KEKE-3310 file (N, C-alpha, C; in steps of 0.2 Angstrom, whole numbers, plus 5000, padded with zeros to 4 digits):
npx = (4959:4971:4986:4999:4991:4990:4994:4991:4997:4994:4996:5004:5017:5027:5043:5048:5037:5031:5040:5039:5025:5027:5034:5025:5014:5020:5022:5010:5010:5007:5009:5016:5015:5021:5016:5020:5012:5012:5007:4996:4980:4982:4989:4979:4970:4978:4987:4998:5015:5023:5029:5033:5037:5044:5038:5045:5040:5027:5027:5031:5020:5010:5015:5013:5000:5003:5012:5003:4994:5002:5009:5014:5029:5036:5047:5053:5045:5033:5030:5036:5044:5052:5056:5063:5067:5058:5056:5059:5052:5043:5053:5058:5047:5045:5057:5055:5044:5050:5059:5050:5044:5054:5056:5044:5045:5056:5050:5040:5047:5053:5042:5038:5049:5048:5035:5033:5045:5050:5038:5030:5016:5002:4999:5012:5019:5013:5018:5032:5033:5028:5037:5048:5044:5045:5058:5073:5068:5056:5041:5029:5025:5030:5022:5009:5010:5011:4999:4990:4990:4982:4969:4953:4944:4929:4919:4920:4930:4945:4961:4961:4973:4977:4969:4970:4973:4988:4990:4993:4994:5003:5007:5016:5027:5037:5041:5046:5057:5066:5068:5074:5086:5093:5095:5103:5113:5115:5114:5098:5095:5089:5087:5097:5111:5123:5123:5121:5107:5098:5083:5073:5071:5069:5057:5048:5048:5042:5029:5024:5023:5013:5002:4995:4985:4985:4998:5003:4998:5004:5018:5018:5015:5026:5037:5034:5037:5051:5055:5052:5061:5074:5073:5065:5051:5035:5019:5007:4994:4994:4990:4994:5008:5005:5007:5015:5005:5003)
npy = (5305:5318:5320:5328:5330:5329:5317:5315:5306:5303:5294:5282:5273:5260:5264:5259:5255:5267:5272:5263:5266:5279:5278:5270:5279:5289:5285:5288:5301:5307:5316:5311:5313:5309:5312:5314:5316:5324:5327:5325:5328:5342:5346:5344:5354:5366:5365:5354:5345:5343:5332:5331:5321:5315:5318:5333:5343:5342:5346:5359:5364:5365:5371:5383:5382:5371:5378:5386:5378:5370:5369:5383:5390:5400:5412:5403:5399:5391:5373:5364:5356:5352:5335:5326:5317:5302:5289:5297:5305:5296:5288:5298:5300:5287:5286:5297:5292:5281:5287:5294:5282:5276:5286:5284:5272:5274:5282:5274:5265:5273:5277:5264:5261:5271:5270:5256:5252:5263:5266:5277:5288:5292:5306:5311:5306:5314:5327:5325:5322:5334:5343:5339:5342:5356:5358:5353:5342:5345:5342:5336:5322:5320:5330:5325:5313:5317:5323:5312:5305:5312:5310:5304:5289:5289:5280:5273:5271:5279:5281:5283:5278:5267:5257:5254:5242:5234:5234:5235:5241:5243:5254:5250:5257:5257:5244:5243:5252:5245:5234:5240:5245:5234:5229:5239:5238:5246:5254:5254:5266:5277:5291:5302:5303:5301:5293:5278:5270:5256:5256:5256:5243:5235:5241:5238:5224:5223:5229:5219:5209:5214:5214:5202:5198:5188:5185:5197:5197:5186:5189:5201:5195:5187:5196:5203:5192:5191:5203:5201:5191:5198:5206:5217:5227:5225:5230:5217:5218:5228:5234:5228:5236:5251:5254:5267:5277:5281)
npz = (5049:5043:5033:5042:5053:5072:5084:5101:5114:5131:5140:5152:5145:5138:5131:5119:5113:5109:5101:5090:5086:5082:5071:5063:5061:5055:5042:5036:5036:5048:5064:5079:5096:5112:5128:5144:5160:5176:5193:5200:5210:5212:5201:5191:5194:5195:5185:5177:5177:5162:5150:5136:5121:5106:5090:5085:5077:5080:5093:5092:5085:5095:5106:5112:5118:5127:5136:5142:5148:5157:5174:5182:5187:5199:5194:5186:5176:5164:5168:5157:5144:5129:5128:5119:5104:5097:5110:5121:5129:5136:5142:5151:5160:5165:5173:5181:5188:5194:5203:5212:5217:5224:5234:5240:5246:5255:5264:5269:5275:5285:5292:5297:5306:5315:5320:5324:5330:5337:5343:5342:5343:5332:5332:5336:5325:5315:5318:5317:5303:5298:5302:5296:5283:5283:5281:5272:5266:5261:5252:5241:5244:5257:5263:5262:5268:5282:5283:5282:5294:5302:5299:5304:5307:5298:5300:5311:5327:5331:5321:5304:5297:5304:5300:5287:5274:5271:5256:5239:5222:5206:5192:5182:5177:5186:5187:5174:5175:5183:5175:5164:5170:5173:5159:5155:5163:5175:5191:5199:5206:5220:5220:5222:5211:5215:5226:5227:5231:5232:5232:5224:5217:5228:5233:5222:5223:5235:5232:5223:5232:5241:5233:5236:5248:5258:5258:5263:5276:5282:5281:5288:5301:5302:5303:5315:5323:5321:5326:5339:5342:5342:5353:5352:5356:5350:5347:5347:5343:5333:5316:5300:5292:5284:5266:5258:5247:5229)
capx = (4964:4974:4993:5000:4988:4995:4991:4994:4996:4995:4996:5010:5018:5034:5045:5049:5030:5030:5044:5035:5020:5029:5036:5019:5010:5024:5021:5004:5010:5004:5014:5015:5018:5019:5017:5019:5010:5013:5005:4990:4974:4984:4990:4973:4967:4982:4992:5003:5021:5022:5035:5032:5043:5042:5039:5047:5035:5020:5027:5031:5013:5005:5019:5010:4995:5006:5014:4998:4991:5006:5010:5018:5033:5038:5054:5056:5040:5029:5034:5035:5049:5052:5061:5067:5064:5057:5052:5062:5047:5041:5058:5059:5042:5047:5062:5052:5040:5055:5062:5045:5043:5060:5055:5038:5048:5060:5045:5036:5052:5054:5036:5039:5054:5046:5029:5033:5051:5050:5032:5027:5009:5000:5000:5019:5021:5011:5022:5038:5033:5027:5043:5053:5042:5047:5066:5076:5064:5049:5039:5022:5025:5031:5016:5003:5011:5010:4991:4986:4990:4977:4963:4950:4939:4922:4914:4922:4934:4952:4963:4960:4979:4978:4964:4972:4976:4994:4989:4993:4997:5007:5005:5020:5033:5042:5044:5050:5063:5071:5070:5079:5092:5096:5097:5109:5118:5116:5110:5091:5096:5083:5086:5103:5115:5130:5122:5117:5103:5094:5077:5068:5070:5066:5050:5045:5047:5037:5023:5022:5021:5007:4996:4992:4983:4987:5006:5004:4997:5009:5024:5018:5016:5033:5041:5033:5041:5058:5057:5052:5067:5079:5072:5061:5044:5031:5012:5004:4988:4994:4988:5000:5011:5002:5012:5013:5002:5004)
capy = (5310:5320:5321:5334:5330:5327:5312:5316:5301:5306:5288:5279:5268:5258:5269:5256:5255:5274:5273:5259:5270:5285:5275:5268:5284:5294:5283:5291:5308:5310:5317:5308:5316:5306:5317:5312:5321:5323:5333:5323:5332:5349:5347:5344:5360:5371:5364:5348:5345:5340:5329:5329:5318:5312:5323:5340:5347:5342:5350:5366:5366:5366:5373:5389:5379:5368:5382:5389:5373:5368:5372:5389:5390:5407:5413:5398:5399:5385:5367:5360:5357:5346:5331:5324:5313:5295:5288:5300:5308:5290:5286:5303:5299:5281:5288:5301:5288:5277:5291:5294:5276:5275:5290:5282:5266:5276:5285:5268:5262:5278:5276:5257:5261:5276:5268:5249:5251:5268:5267:5284:5289:5295:5313:5312:5305:5320:5332:5324:5323:5341:5346:5337:5346:5363:5359:5351:5336:5348:5339:5333:5316:5321:5334:5321:5308:5321:5324:5306:5303:5316:5308:5300:5285:5291:5274:5269:5274:5278:5284:5279:5275:5261:5252:5253:5236:5234:5230:5241:5239:5249:5255:5246:5261:5256:5238:5244:5255:5240:5230:5244:5246:5227:5229:5244:5236:5251:5253:5257:5270:5280:5298:5305:5298:5300:5289:5272:5266:5252:5256:5254:5236:5233:5244:5234:5218:5223:5230:5213:5205:5217:5213:5196:5200:5183:5185:5203:5195:5181:5193:5205:5191:5185:5202:5204:5187:5192:5208:5199:5187:5202:5210:5223:5226:5227:5228:5212:5220:5233:5232:5228:5243:5254:5256:5274:5276:5286)
capz = (5050:5037:5034:5046:5060:5077:5089:5107:5119:5137:5145:5153:5140:5137:5126:5113:5109:5107:5095:5085:5084:5078:5064:5059:5059:5050:5035:5034:5036:5054:5069:5085:5102:5118:5133:5151:5165:5183:5197:5205:5210:5212:5194:5188:5196:5194:5180:5178:5174:5156:5148:5129:5117:5099:5085:5087:5074:5084:5099:5090:5083:5101:5112:5116:5122:5133:5141:5146:5152:5162:5180:5182:5193:5200:5192:5181:5170:5164:5169:5152:5139:5124:5130:5114:5099:5099:5116:5127:5134:5140:5147:5157:5164:5168:5178:5186:5193:5198:5209:5217:5220:5229:5239:5244:5249:5260:5268:5272:5280:5291:5296:5301:5311:5320:5323:5327:5334:5341:5347:5342:5341:5325:5333:5335:5318:5311:5320:5314:5296:5296:5303:5290:5277:5283:5279:5265:5264:5259:5246:5241:5247:5264:5266:5262:5274:5288:5283:5283:5301:5306:5297:5308:5303:5299:5301:5318:5331:5330:5315:5298:5294:5307:5297:5280:5273:5268:5250:5234:5216:5203:5185:5178:5175:5191:5185:5168:5177:5185:5169:5160:5173:5171:5152:5154:5168:5179:5197:5199:5212:5222:5218:5221:5207:5219:5232:5225:5236:5228:5235:5219:5216:5234:5233:5217:5225:5240:5229:5221:5238:5244:5229:5239:5255:5262:5259:5267:5283:5284:5281:5294:5307:5303:5305:5322:5327:5321:5330:5346:5343:5343:5359:5350:5358:5345:5349:5343:5340:5328:5310:5295:5290:5277:5261:5255:5240:5225)
cpx = (4968:4982:4994:4997:4992:4991:4995:4992:4998:4995:5003:5011:5026:5037:5046:5042:5029:5034:5042:5029:5022:5031:5030:5015:5013:5023:5015:5004:5008:5010:5011:5019:5016:5020:5015:5016:5011:5010:4999:4984:4976:4985:4984:4969:4971:4987:4997:5010:5020:5029:5034:5038:5040:5043:5040:5042:5029:5021:5027:5024:5008:5009:5016:5004:4997:5008:5009:4994:4995:5007:5015:5022:5036:5046:5057:5051:5036:5033:5033:5041:5049:5058:5066:5063:5062:5053:5055:5057:5044:5047:5059:5053:5043:5052:5059:5048:5044:5057:5056:5043:5048:5058:5049:5041:5052:5055:5041:5041:5053:5048:5036:5043:5051:5040:5030:5039:5051:5044:5029:5020:5008:5001:5008:5022:5019:5016:5029:5038:5032:5033:5048:5051:5043:5055:5067:5072:5057:5047:5032:5021:5025:5025:5010:5004:5009:5002:4988:4985:4985:4970:4959:4945:4932:4917:4916:4926:4941:4954:4963:4967:4980:4974:4965:4975:4982:4994:4989:4995:5000:5005:5010:5027:5039:5045:5049:5057:5068:5073:5075:5086:5096:5099:5103:5114:5120:5112:5103:5091:5089:5082:5093:5108:5122:5129:5118:5114:5098:5087:5071:5066:5067:5058:5046:5043:5041:5030:5020:5019:5014:5001:4992:4991:4985:4994:5007:5004:5002:5016:5024:5018:5023:5038:5040:5037:5048:5060:5057:5059:5073:5078:5068:5054:5040:5024:5009:4998:4988:4993:4995:5002:5008:5008:5010:5010:5003:4998)
cpy = (5312:5321:5328:5335:5327:5322:5313:5310:5303:5300:5286:5273:5266:5261:5266:5256:5262:5275:5269:5263:5276:5283:5273:5274:5289:5292:5285:5298:5311:5311:5314:5311:5312:5312:5315:5318:5319:5329:5331:5328:5340:5351:5348:5351:5366:5371:5358:5350:5341:5338:5327:5326:5315:5317:5330:5345:5348:5346:5357:5369:5368:5369:5379:5387:5376:5372:5386:5384:5370:5372:5378:5390:5397:5407:5408:5397:5392:5378:5362:5361:5351:5342:5328:5319:5306:5294:5291:5303:5302:5288:5291:5301:5293:5282:5292:5297:5284:5281:5292:5288:5274:5279:5287:5276:5268:5279:5279:5265:5266:5277:5269:5258:5266:5273:5261:5248:5257:5269:5273:5284:5292:5303:5315:5311:5311:5326:5331:5325:5330:5345:5345:5341:5353:5364:5356:5345:5339:5345:5337:5327:5316:5325:5329:5315:5311:5321:5318:5304:5307:5314:5303:5295:5287:5286:5270:5274:5274:5282:5280:5275:5268:5255:5251:5247:5237:5231:5236:5238:5245:5249:5252:5250:5259:5249:5239:5247:5250:5235:5233:5245:5239:5227:5233:5243:5242:5250:5257:5261:5274:5287:5302:5301:5297:5296:5283:5268:5262:5251:5254:5247:5233:5235:5240:5227:5218:5225:5223:5209:5208:5216:5207:5198:5194:5183:5191:5201:5191:5185:5197:5201:5189:5190:5203:5199:5188:5198:5206:5195:5191:5207:5216:5222:5229:5225:5223:5214:5225:5230:5232:5235:5245:5255:5263:5273:5282:5291)
cpz = (5043:5038:5037:5052:5065:5082:5095:5112:5126:5143:5146:5148:5140:5131:5120:5109:5106:5100:5089:5082:5080:5071:5060:5057:5054:5043:5032:5034:5043:5059:5075:5091:5108:5124:5140:5155:5172:5187:5202:5204:5209:5204:5190:5188:5193:5188:5181:5176:5168:5153:5140:5125:5111:5094:5087:5083:5077:5090:5097:5088:5089:5107:5116:5120:5128:5138:5145:5151:5158:5168:5179:5188:5193:5198:5187:5175:5170:5164:5163:5147:5135:5126:5125:5109:5102:5106:5122:5132:5139:5145:5153:5162:5168:5174:5183:5191:5197:5204:5214:5220:5225:5235:5244:5248:5256:5266:5272:5277:5286:5295:5300:5307:5317:5324:5327:5331:5339:5346:5347:5340:5334:5326:5332:5328:5313:5312:5317:5307:5294:5297:5298:5284:5277:5282:5272:5262:5261:5252:5246:5245:5255:5267:5267:5267:5280:5289:5285:5290:5305:5304:5302:5304:5304:5300:5307:5322:5329:5323:5309:5296:5297:5304:5290:5279:5269:5261:5244:5228:5212:5196:5180:5176:5180:5189:5179:5170:5179:5179:5165:5163:5172:5164:5151:5159:5172:5186:5197:5206:5214:5219:5217:5217:5210:5224:5230:5231:5233:5231:5230:5218:5222:5235:5228:5220:5231:5237:5226:5226:5241:5240:5232:5246:5260:5263:5264:5275:5286:5285:5287:5301:5308:5305:5312:5326:5327:5325:5338:5348:5345:5349:5357:5352:5353:5347:5344:5340:5335:5321:5305:5293:5284:5273:5258:5248:5236:5224)
residu = (MET:GLU:PRO:GLY:ASP:THR:ILE:ILE:ASP:GLY:GLY:ASN:GLU:TRP:TYR:GLU:ASN:THR:GLU:ARG:ARG:ILE:HIS:GLU:VAL:SER:GLU:LYS:GLY:LEU:LEU:TYR:LEU:TRP:MET:GLY:MET:SER:GLY:GLY:GLU:GLU:GLY:ALA:ARG:ASN:GLY:PRO:SER:LEU:MET:PRO:GLY:GLY:SER:TYR:GLN:ALA:TYR:THR:ASN:ILE:GLN:ASP:ILE:LEU:LYS:LYS:VAL:ALA:ALA:GLN:VAL:LYS:ASN:ASP:GLY:PRO:CYS:VAL:THR:TYR:ILE:GLY:GLU:GLY:GLY:LEU:GLY:ASN:PHE:MET:LYS:MET:VAL:HIS:ASN:ARG:ILE:GLU:PHE:GLY:ASP:MET:GLN:LEU:ILE:SER:GLU:ALA:TYR:ASP:VAL:LEU:LYS:ASN:VAL:GLY:GLY:LEU:SER:ASN:GLN:GLU:LEU:THR:GLU:ILE:PHE:ALA:GLU:TRP:ASN:ARG:GLY:GLU:LEU:GLU:SER:PHE:LEU:ILE:GLU:ILE:THR:ALA:ASP:ILE:PHE:ARG:VAL:LYS:ASP:GLU:HIS:GLY:ASP:GLY:ASP:LEU:VAL:ASP:LYS:ILE:LEU:ASP:LYS:THR:ARG:MET:LYS:GLY:THR:GLU:LYS:TRP:THR:VAL:GLN:GLN:ALA:VAL:GLU:LEU:THR:VAL:SER:ALA:ILE:THR:SER:ASP:ILE:SER:THR:PRO:ILE:PRO:ARG:THR:PRO:ILE:GLY:VAL:GLU:LEU:ARG:PHE:GLN:SER:GLU:SER:GLU:SER:GLU:VAL:VAL:LEU:THR:SER:ASP:SER:SER:ARG:SER:ARG:ARG:SER:ASP:VAL:GLY:ILE:SER:THR:PRO:LEU:GLU:SER:GLU:PRO:THR:PRO:THR:CYS:ARG:GLU)
# end
């Protein structure tokens, strides 16, 4: 590479690593731009949300391309803006993932109460989440939650959601958020800064737990026992509660 060339890093990364790399490549005259992306499969097809940070010169060199690649929002334009110098782009994506993570934990808890305490069927759950998605809760996560209850098992009888093992992993940004919140002595709240709901640390802890299948089964059995102790009827034959996936 030659001085003035730009390195674009599109992977999730700890913001201090990005700041170190910016310093290292700048000594060689190179420009470093970290760029977070969000949007899933729809973003891949129709344009993602982009969160570039690092070298402002690098951003200005390619901003016309980024504005064409990014998702286009009616009345608001392309879903991309320069976040700031250093590792601010990484930090923004980390917080973005944390908010999404907290939302998924809340959705999982709502599912657990409606399914295992309220005794609702998957069809009823589909209708409830679809209704929520037509109101102020409208979002991609609520939409796909409503959709998953409709999916049938192609290799057997019944609904697929009832056969999904309660086991999942994470990419690391959620853990970093909790670590950074502790470092800065702030609450790792879910989404609304005026309402501190510490769902992110709880969600991270449950993700750690869900990585062990044996712990998942033991916890699920223990939870059923506790529900029986307090007089809540829970079908013993039900599968462990699925955790919403990213």
